[in-house]
KEKEPA-105768 format. One record per atom (N, C-alpha, C, CB): x, z, y; residue in three letters. Coordinates in pm, whole numbers, padded with zeros to 5 digits, always signed. Atoms other than C-alpha are relative to their C-alpha. Glycine has a CB too. Layout:
<nodes>
XZYala;...
</nodes>
This chain:
<nodes>
+00086+00049-00128met;+06994+09456+10171met;-00106-00108-00120met;+00123-00108+00161met;+00083+00109+00063ala;+06696+09223+10057ala;+00060-00151+00020ala;-00147+00007+00066ala;-00066+00084+00039asp;+06804+08910+09892asp;+00154-00008+00023asp;-00059-00088+00039asp;-00119-00006-00025gly;+07150+09019+09928gly;+00065-00037+00144gly;+00044-00067-00092gly;-00042+00054-00147val;+07208+08904+10286val;-00004+00138+00079val;-00118-00128+00073val;-00023-00119-00078val;+07357+09173+10508val;-00065-00039+00155val;+00172+00039+00001val;+00058+00018-00142gly;+07155+09244+10838gly;-00129-00104+00000gly;+00122-00061+00102gly;+00129+00048+00006thr;+06825+09091+10720thr;-00096+00103-00010thr;-00013-00087-00103thr;+00071-00112+00007asp;+06672+09441+10665asp;-00023+00028+00147asp;+00069+00110-00081asp;+00012-00053-00137pro;+06525+09578+11005pro;+00028+00147-00004pro;-00141-00028+00062pro;-00031-00136-00012pro;+06649+09922+11126pro;-00134+00079+00004pro;+00087+00024+00124pro;+00134-00109+00013cys;+06393+10209+11093cys;-00009+00050+00161cys;+00037+00162-00128cys;-00007-00044-00132ala;+06294+10281+11467ala;+00005+00149+00018ala;-00108-00053+00070ala;-00007-00146-00038gly;+06285+10661+11386gly;+00146+00059-00033gly;-00117+00086-00082gly;-00107-00041+00029cys;+06602+10687+11206cys;+00124-00062+00023cys;-00012+00023-00097cys;-00085+00096-00019gly;+06801+10397+11257gly;+00063-00074-00151gly;+00105+00066+00092gly;-00030+00049+00139val;+06858+10332+10865val;-00060-00125-00052val;-00037+00097-00090val;+00087+00122+00031pro;+06787+09972+10738pro;-00107+00019-00063pro;+00057-00093-00069pro;+00137-00006+00083val;+06430+09945+10580val;+00004-00102-00118val;-00134-00037+00097val;-00002+00098+00076leu;+06468+09796+10261leu;-00109-00056-00073leu;+00076+00024-00067leu;+00116+00052+00040ala;+06240+09572+10100ala;-00070+00072-00125ala;+00026-00136-00025ala;+00069-00079+00123ala;+06187+09801+09792ala;-00072+00155+00055ala;+00137+00034-00129ala;+00047-00154-00044glu;+06122+10106+10042glu;-00138-00022+00049glu;+00098+00078+00128glu;+00121-00001-00073ala;+05781+10201+10166ala;+00023-00002+00155ala;-00079+00122-00042ala;-00027-00008-00133ala;+05771+10086+10500ala;-00137-00031+00101ala;+00120-00101+00023ala;+00122+00016-00109ala;+05522+10056+10811ala;+00046-00072+00105ala;-00058+00134+00060ala;-00053+00082-00110tyr;+05539+09772+11031tyr;-00118-00007+00084tyr;+00058-00144-00042tyr;+00104-00009-00129arg;+05380+09764+11390arg;-00029-00114+00069arg;+00046+00088+00107arg;+00025+00103-00075arg;+05245+09491+11590arg;+00103+00017+00130arg;-00154-00005+00032arg;-00111+00032-00111cys;+05495+09572+11862cys;+00124-00030-00037cys;+00024+00102+00086cys;-00131+00058+00019gly;+05771+09477+11653gly;+00091+00108-00103gly;+00071-00024+00158gly;-00081-00112+00093his;+05907+09818+11514his;-00027+00011-00110his;-00005+00123+00030his;+00001-00055+00150thr;+05964+09900+11159thr;+00029+00145-00037thr;+00100-00074-00076thr;-00019-00129+00053trp;+05930+10252+11013trp;+00017+00022-00126trp;-00086+00072+00029trp;+00018-00053+00124his;+06008+10424+10707his;-00122+00105+00003his;+00132+00063-00044his;+00137-00066+00006val;+05681+10572+10597val;+00036+00162+00004val;-00090-00047-00149val;-00028-00124-00025ala;+05856+10888+10567ala;+00070+00067+00133ala;+00065+00024-00097ala;-00038-00006-00128cys;+05992+10875+10909cys;-00135+00047+00080cys;+00062-00140+00046cys;+00140-00024-00053leu;+05612+10864+11010leu;-00073+00120-00029leu;-00082-00098-00042leu;+00084-00103+00078ala;+05466+11120+10798ala;+00017+00135+00095ala;+00062+00025-00171ala;+00014-00128-00044trp;+05583+11410+10998trp;-00023-00013+00149trp;+00117+00085-00037trp;+00035-00008-00148arg;+05498+11288+11336arg;-00137-00026+00046arg;+00080-00090+00070arg;+00176-00024-00057asp;+05176+11384+11540asp;-00071+00032-00131asp;-00090-00162+00079asp;+00095-00025+00118val;+05035+11548+11211val;-00114+00091+00063val;+00081+00078-00135val;+00109-00051-00021arg;+04689+11669+11274arg;-00083+00056-00123arg;-00061-00091+00067arg;+00065-00064+00152gln;+04487+11893+11070gln;-00159+00014+00010gln;+00066+00173-00037gln;+00153+00005+00013glu;+04137+11808+11190glu;-00047-00128-00061glu;-00069+00015+00137glu;+00069+00136+00091glu;+03903+11563+11010glu;+00037-00110+00105glu;-00200+00005-00035glu;-00008+00029+00148pro;+03955+11296+10931pro;+00151-00009-00055pro;-00075-00138-00028pro;-00132+00023+00027tyr;+04341+11340+10929tyr;+00037+00124-00128tyr;+00093+00011+00155tyr;-00007-00083+00104asn;+04342+11662+10720asn;+00158+00026-00027asn;-00079-00061-00121asn;-00126-00015+00042gly;+04717+11728+10773gly;+00085-00108-00016gly;-00003+00057-00102gly;-00065+00121+00017glu;+04811+11367+10771glu;+00023-00063+00128glu;-00072-00085-00087glu;-00054+00055-00134ser;+05008+11208+11058ser;-00094-00113+00049ser;+00155-00060-00016ser;+00095+00055-00077phe;+04808+11023+11316phe;+00058-00168-00024phe;-00004+00073+00168phe;-00047+00155+00011phe;+05049+10708+11268phe;-00017-00064-00112phe;+00133-00021+00020phe;+00032+00066+00126leu;+04979+10663+10896leu;-00152-00043+00013leu;+00026+00098-00129leu;+00129+00040+00017arg;+04611+10659+10957arg;-00039-00130+00116arg;-00091+00137+00017arg;+00011+00109-00077asn;+04630+10392+11257asn;+00102-00095+00005asn;-00022+00035+00112asn;-00101+00119+00022asp;+04806+10080+11167asp;+00069-00039+00112asp;-00064-00122-00049asp;-00069+00070-00132gly;+04891+09976+11532gly;+00070+00082+00063gly;-00088-00056+00102gly;-00047-00087-00104ala;+05011+10286+11670ala;+00157+00017-00042ala;-00089+00146+00008ala;-00173+00003+00004cys;+05398+10326+11731cys;+00036+00099+00074cys;+00079-00131+00060cys;-00027-00126-00086pro;+05556+10637+11826pro;+00084-00017+00136pro;+00078+00101-00090pro;-00074+00047-00130leu;+05784+10454+12060leu;-00061-00046+00104leu;+00082-00094-00019leu;+00081+00064-00091cys;+05509+10269+12234cys;-00114+00054+00042cys;-00028-00106-00038cys;+00118-00078-00037leu;+05219+10480+12216leu;+00032+00110+00109leu;-00058+00066-00128leu;+00006-00126-00089met;+05154+10677+12548met;-00030+00137-00043met;-00090-00021+00091met;+00005-00153+00041arg;+05182+11051+12518arg;-00124+00039+00071arg;+00137+00096+00048arg;+00097-00066-00066cys;+04888+11249+12572cys;+00021+00119+00109cys;-00072+00043-00097cys;-00055-00057-00124tyr;+04920+11408+12918tyr;-00027+00154-00037tyr;-00077-00059+00148tyr;+00054-00134+00034cys;+04697+11695+12831cys;+00086+00095-00092cys;-00130-00022-00068cys;-00056-00062+00122phe;+04875+11785+12523phe;+00165+00034+00060phe;-00011-00120-00152phe;-00149-00036-00031gln;+05242+11767+12707gln;-00035+00126+00134gln;+00110-00171+00062gln;+00031-00121-00086gln;+05088+11994+12978gln;-00024+00123-00021gln;-00080-00013+00057gln;+00067-00113+00031arg;+04905+12238+12776arg;+00027+00042-00146arg;-00141-00020+00028arg;-00022-00013+00169gly;+05028+12204+12407gly;-00118-00003-00064gly;+00068+00133-00053gly;+00149+00044+00067arg;+04675+12116+12319arg;-00060-00082+00064arg;-00101+00098-00017arg;+00104+00125-00025cys;+04418+11816+12346cys;-00143+00060-00028cys;+00031-00141-00113cys;+00185-00021+00031arg;+04051+11905+12423arg;-00053-00114-00083arg;-00107-00008+00157arg;+00046+00121+00109arg;+03983+11571+12236arg;+00007+00044-00110arg;+00075-00126-00010arg;-00035-00007+00148gly;+04148+11694+11921gly;+00022-00117-00065gly;-00095+00060-00072gly;-00024+00102+00119ala;+04154+11445+11635ala;-00045-00126+00070ala;-00091+00032-00150ala;+00062+00130-00043thr;+03947+11180+11842thr;+00100-00056+00119thr;-00165+00025+00057thr;-00077+00044-00106cys;+04221+11152+12104cys;+00102-00138-00055cys;+00088+00137+00054cys;-00073+00121+00050arg;+04402+10794+12082arg;+00150+00003+00054arg;-00077-00136+00049arg;-00116+00010-00069tyr;+04710+10906+12273tyr;+00096+00095-00135tyr;-00016+00072+00181tyr;-00097-00106+00094gln;+05018+11075+12093gln;+00021+00145+00043gln;+00150-00053-00007gln;-00004-00166+00023his;+05049+11435+12007his;+00134+00036-00018his;-00083+00057-00133his;-00132-00021+00065ala;+05419+11482+12002ala;+00082+00059+00125ala;+00068-00146-00069ala;-00092-00024-00093trp;+05697+11638+12229trp;+00135-00071-00026trp;+00015+00140+00011trp;-00105+00101+00009gln;+05901+11354+12262gln;+00056-00070+00149gln;-00062-00114-00096gln;-00026+00036-00150pro;+06113+11201+12573pro;-00105-00127+00000pro;+00182-00044+00044pro;+00140+00120-00061ala;+05873+10945+12770ala;+00076-00107-00068ala;-00035-00038+00213ala;-00014+00137+00042ser;+05879+10615+12635ser;+00065-00099+00104ser;-00133-00047-00037ser;-00049+00090-00103gln;+06043+10322+12865gln;-00110-00023+00072gln;+00062-00125-00045gln;+00119+00032-00064ala;+05684+10227+12927ala;-00051+00109+00101ala;-00100-00025-00103ala;+00036-00128-00062asp;+05602+10571+13051asp;+00084+00005+00140asp;+00037+00130-00104asp;-00088-00028-00109gln;+05905+10580+13272gln;-00030-00117+00092gln;+00157+00012-00043gln;+00027+00102-00086gln;+05846+10244+13430gln;-00112+00040+00061gln;-00010-00126-00057gln;+00111-00022-00081ala;+05495+10335+13524ala;+00041+00127+00096ala;-00131+00026-00093ala;-00015-00134-00105arg;+05626+10670+13701arg;+00101-00063+00120arg;+00086+00161-00089arg;-00102+00049-00095asp;+05918+10455+13846asp;-00082-00092+00127asp;+00118-00098-00092asp;+00084+00077-00116met;+05654+10206+14011met;-00100+00090+00113met;-00105-00103-00084met;+00076-00077-00070lys;+05434+10474+14122lys;+00087+00084+00130lys;-00067+00091-00107lys;-00077-00073-00099ala;+05720+10662+14313ala;+00056-00142+00091ala;+00135+00109-00080ala;-00051+00102-00088glu;+05845+10302+14430glu;-00118-00048+00113glu;+00050-00128-00097glu;+00109+00034-00099leu;+05489+10247+14589leu;-00001+00095+00114leu;-00139+00002-00066leu;-00011-00149-00117glu;+05501+10620+14746glu;+00085-00053+00113glu;+00095+00163-00072glu;-00107-00018-00072arg;+05818+10537+14887arg;-00025-00122+00106arg;+00136+00000-00089arg;+00022+00087-00086leu;+05713+10182+15020leu;-00128+00031+00107leu;-00014-00116-00078leu;+00128-00011-00098arg;+05375+10323+15176arg;+00067+00080+00125arg;-00147+00094-00076arg;-00066-00078-00092ala;+05604+10583+15363ala;+00079-00085+00096ala;+00085+00096-00068ala;-00070+00089-00111ala;+05847+10308+15494ala;-00097-00083+00073ala;+00108-00098-00062ala;+00080+00060-00071asn;+05558+10112+15597asn;-00108+00074+00100asn;-00052-00071-00086asn;+00042-00054-00106ile;+05398+10390+15785ile;+00094+00046+00119ile;-00066+00091-00046ile;-00092-00028-00093glu;+05711+10474+15946glu;+00039-00113+00105glu;+00109+00041-00070glu;-00015+00119-00069leu;+05752+10105+16054leu;-00130-00017+00106leu;+00012-00119-00110leu;+00096-00024-00082ala;+05389+10138+16203ala;+00002+00095+00095ala;-00088+00016-00058ala;-00014-00113-00095cys;+05490+10459+16384cys;+00070-00078+00089cys;+00071+00137-00046cys;-00086+00033-00094gly;+05782+10277+16554gly;-00056-00106+00075gly;+00124-00029-00052gly;+00053+00118-00072his;+05564+09966+16634his;-00096+00043+00133his;-00087-00089-00111his;+00070-00076-00115arg;+05335+10198+16816arg;+00048+00080+00109arg;-00072+00077-00046arg;-00093-00044-00117ala;+05583+10381+17002ala;+00069-00099+00089ala;+00106+00077-00052ala;-00058+00099-00082lys;+05719+10070+17133lys;-00133-00040+00092lys;+00071-00129-00092lys;+00136+00022-00086gln;+05361+09975+17232gln;-00025+00083+00120gln;-00121+00026-00084gln;-00011-00071-00101ala;+05337+10285+17397ala;+00104-00003+00144ala;+00011+00093-00062ala;-00058+00000-00103glu;+05632+10240+17589glu;-00039-00139+00103glu;+00139+00017-00044glu;+00047+00128-00069asp;+05523+09871+17675asp;-00141+00051+00105asp;-00049-00127-00136asp;+00085-00024-00077phe;+05218+10005+17810phe;+00029+00095+00119phe;-00091+00035-00071phe;-00034-00076-00099arg;+05379+10265+18019arg;+00065-00095+00132arg;+00098+00106-00062arg;-00044+00067-00105ala;+05578+10016+18184ala;-00078-00091+00065ala;+00098-00052-00030ala;+00127+00114-00059glu;+05285+09758+18233glu;-00081+00105+00125glu;-00147-00057-00163glu;+00101-00136-00100ile;+05096+10080+18411ile;+00083+00011+00112ile;-00020+00184-00076ile;-00082-00034-00114his;+05408+10148+18628his;-00001-00136+00095his;+00157+00048-00051his;+00006+00105-00092ser;+05428+09794+18746ser;-00138-00034+00056ser;+00055-00113-00062ser;+00136+00009-00065leu;+05043+09770+18792leu;-00019+00091+00124leu;-00107+00037-00103leu;+00003-00088-00129glu;+05061+10089+19016glu;+00063-00035+00103glu;+00042+00119-00014glu;-00065+00036-00135glu;+05319+09934+19230glu;-00061-00128+00057glu;+00158-00021-00016glu;+00063+00120-00072asp;+05131+09612+19276asp;-00115+00038+00096asp;-00057-00102-00105asp;+00125-00058-00087cys;+04837+09815+19382cys;+00034+00063+00132cys;-00076+00112-00078cys;-00054-00044-00144arg;+05053+09990+19669arg;+00010-00109+00081arg;+00138+00065+00001arg;-00046+00124-00074ala;+05189+09657+19767ala;-00130-00098+00043ala;+00107-00085-00101ala;+00098+00099+00013thr;+04851+09464+19744thr;-00132+00086+00005thr;+00019-00090-00136thr;+00140-00075-00008trp;+04528+09652+19890trp;-00104-00087-00037trp;-00035+00055+00140trp;+00099+00061+00036glu;+04337+09379+19833glu;-00046-00025-00176glu;+00026-00113+00074glu;+00024-00004+00158glu;+04383+09351+19448glu;-00003+00152-00066glu;+00128-00086-00075glu;-00008-00127+00046cys;+04376+09740+19441cys;-00118+00018-00101cys;-00002+00098+00116cys;+00096-00036+00088ala;+04038+09763+19250ala;+00032-00053-00110ala;-00121-00030+00032ala;-00019+00068+00143ala;+04125+09505+19004ala;+00087+00066-00066ala;+00045-00141-00003ala;-00122-00054+00045met;+04459+09665+18948met;-00043+00137-00057met;+00110+00008+00117met;+00029-00105+00037ser;+04304+09987+18912ser;-00073+00031-00142ser;-00057+00036+00095ser;+00051+00023+00088ala;+04065+09867+18660ala;+00087-00015-00138ala;-00065-00089+00040ala;-00105+00048+00100ala;+04357+09716+18457ala;+00051+00152-00035ala;+00132-00119+00069ala;-00081-00108+00001val;+04536+10049+18501val;-00063+00076-00103val;+00014+00070+00131val;+00066-00111+00066glu;+04263+10241+18341glu;-00002-00057-00142glu;-00150+00039+00062glu;+00018+00072+00145glu;+04224+09994+18050glu;+00156+00025-00085glu;-00038-00196+00027glu;-00134-00058+00062lys;+04597+10034+17989lys;+00014+00144-00041lys;+00107-00018+00095lys;+00014-00140+00042arg;+04575+10389+17983arg;-00103+00045-00123arg;-00041+00070+00123arg;+00064+00006+00136arg;+04303+10367+17728arg;+00046-00034-00092arg;-00085-00055-00014arg;-00075+00064+00099ala;+04484+10159+17517ala;+00137+00097-00046ala;+00042-00149+00062ala;-00075-00067+00024leu;+04771+10381+17554leu;-00023+00129-00076leu;+00042+00006+00094leu;+00051-00104+00033ser;+04565+10679+17468ser;-00056-00022-00151ser;-00096+00037+00103ser;+00021+00045+00117glu;+04444+10480+17155glu;+00134-00011-00094glu;-00068-00123+00020glu;-00145+00045+00065ala;+04812+10390+17064ala;+00053+00157-00037ala;+00124-00101+00128ala;-00066-00173+00073leu;+04906+10790+17051leu;-00079+00032-00067leu;+00027+00142+00087leu;+00101-00077+00086ser;+04604+10896+16899ser;+00058-00071-00158ser;-00196-00041+00052ser;-00025+00051+00128glu;+04687+10629+16620glu;+00140+00031-00043glu;-00026-00145-00003glu;-00145-00059+00021gly;+05077+10725+16631gly;-00011+00130-00062gly;+00083+00016+00135gly;+00021-00144+00068arg;+04968+11088+16570arg;-00039+00009-00158arg;-00119+00073+00079arg;+00061+00024+00149ala;+04743+10972+16265ala;+00095-00032-00095ala;-00099-00113-00009ala;-00064+00023+00090leu;+05000+10805+16114leu;+00132+00055-00002leu;-00004-00112-00011leu;-00096-00131+00024arg;+05268+11082+16162arg;-00055+00081-00105arg;+00015+00097+00131arg;+00061-00094+00086thr;+05027+11300+15976thr;-00002-00055-00131thr;-00133+00037+00044thr;+00003+00068+00135arg;+04966+11037+15709arg;+00157+00004-00082arg;-00052-00166+00029arg;-00148+00009+00058leu;+05361+11006+15668leu;+00060+00121-00057leu;+00096-00041+00107leu;-00048-00126+00032ala;+05399+11384+15643ala;-00076+00035-00158ala;-00041+00110+00132ala;+00096-00043+00101val;+05117+11409+15387val;+00071-00116-00148val;-00198-00036+00070val;-00046+00040+00104val;+05285+11126+15181val;+00157+00039-00035val;-00027-00131+00007val;-00118-00076+00052gln;+05635+11282+15213gln;-00018+00119-00076gln;+00080+00036+00101gln;-00003-00106+00075asp;+05521+11572+15085asp;-00051-00012-00128asp;-00055+00090+00058asp;+00043+00065+00135arg;+05341+11393+14796arg;+00135-00048-00064arg;-00111-00132+00020arg;-00117+00043+00054leu;+05679+11244+14730leu;+00085+00117-00045leu;+00069-00084+00096leu;-00064-00162+00040ser;+05861+11615+14730ser;-00049+00018-00123ser;-00050+00140+00096ser;+00042-00095+00127arg;+05634+11732+14476arg;+00002-00104-00102arg;-00158+00084+00008arg;-00029+00125+00120arg;+05656+11391+14260arg;+00160+00017-00041arg;-00029-00185+00074arg;-00138+00006+00068arg;+06014+11451+14249arg;+00014+00145-00054arg;+00130-00043+00108arg;-00044-00123+00057gln;+06004+11803+14158gln;-00049-00001-00127gln;-00039+00120+00073gln;+00061-00018+00102glu;+05742+11723+13909glu;+00068-00103-00109glu;-00143-00014+00030glu;-00076+00081+00070glu;+05965+11447+13766glu;+00134+00096-00072glu;+00043-00122+00104glu;-00097-00099+00039ala;+06263+11710+13742ala;-00061+00081-00103ala;+00048+00086+00115ala;+00090-00121+00096glu;+06020+11971+13576glu;-00029-00102-00148glu;-00197+00063+00100glu;+00014+00067+00117glu;+05930+11673+13335glu;+00135-00047-00082glu;-00081-00111+00034glu;-00155+00016+00070ala;+06289+11581+13247ala;+00035+00112-00063ala;+00121-00026+00098ala;-00033-00138+00066tyr;+06363+11930+13159tyr;-00082+00014-00133tyr;-00039+00127+00103tyr;+00081-00048+00114leu;+06074+11987+12958leu;+00016-00125-00133leu;-00175+00022+00062leu;-00047+00091+00098asp;+06154+11641+12766asp;+00122+00028-00063asp;+00010-00120+00050asp;-00128-00060+00069glu;+06514+11748+12707glu;-00026+00125-00090glu;+00106+00043+00112glu;+00051-00118+00083val;+06362+12081+12569val;-00057-00055-00144val;-00124+00081+00088val;+00052+00049+00098ala;+06140+11888+12355ala;+00056-00082-00091ala;-00080-00044+00035ala;-00063+00067+00089ser;+06375+11636+12230ser;+00093+00088-00077ser;+00061-00106+00060ser;-00084-00096+00059glu;+06605+11925+12127glu;-00088+00052-00108glu;+00052+00109+00100glu;+00075-00038+00084ala;+06298+12073+11950ala;-00015-00111-00112ala;-00113+00041+00064ala;+00032+00112+00106ser;+06199+11732+11783ser;+00131-00031-00096ser;-00046-00145+00084ser;-00134+00043+00097thr;+06585+11686+11663thr;-00007+00113-00084thr;+00166-00017+00077thr;+00002-00136+00091arg;+06571+12038+11522arg;-00097-00018-00108arg;-00042+00138+00084arg;+00098+00022+00092ser;+06227+11960+11357ser;+00022-00123-00095ser;-00121-00014+00072ser;-00041+00137+00087gly;+06343+11621+11242gly;+00097+00036-00122gly;+00086-00118+00103gly;-00114-00024+00084ser;+06657+11764+11075ser;-00056+00083-00114ser;+00119+00071+00078ser;+00083-00118+00098ser;+06442+12034+10889ser;-00140-00080-00069ser;-00066+00157+00116ser;+00131+00070+00094gly;+06146+11780+10769gly;+00072-00094-00097gly;-00125-00104+00101gly;-00021+00099+00106pro;+06166+11493+10536pro;+00066-00127+00064pro;-00140-00037-00073pro;-00102+00104-00037ala;+06446+11233+10567ala;-00087-00134+00038ala;+00109-00028-00132ala;
</nodes>
């Protein structure tokens, strides 16, 4: 260890072995420390200006644990931007930031669905209230002929309000169905991504064990 003090050398974010002061190391702004050898085999690009060199060795601020993965590369195994892409080209498990972003999106979708369900219930209650008011107004019309005209106008107004409430309720139910379908697709995509990440992790582990230490 540096200066002979146990625990002063930071561990490598790739292999977990402490990075000694005498070893070639790569320090990132995010706080992670890497052996240069552990970075050399990650995201190797053949295009100019890398020419077989790791993306992370040519970009001092990039860290494999923190840099977002290229969605196009993950989906298709290639990136149309090639060497100009500033995202990570690697089959690795999603970083914590990526997972948090997906969780936040899923939570927003669930909240949106809950809000729509609440609005549907509110509109349904309004519809019941309107029906009760209409019934009461119709009874008043039968009892009091002098106020029949005014009551009829009020009934028509409430009926229009009821129709609008029912229409809005149907629209909300349609939106709810769309959101629920989107949530279902998202869950399926997340399950597929988890499976791909597991396969990619196994491939990366096998590649790492056969690559430089």
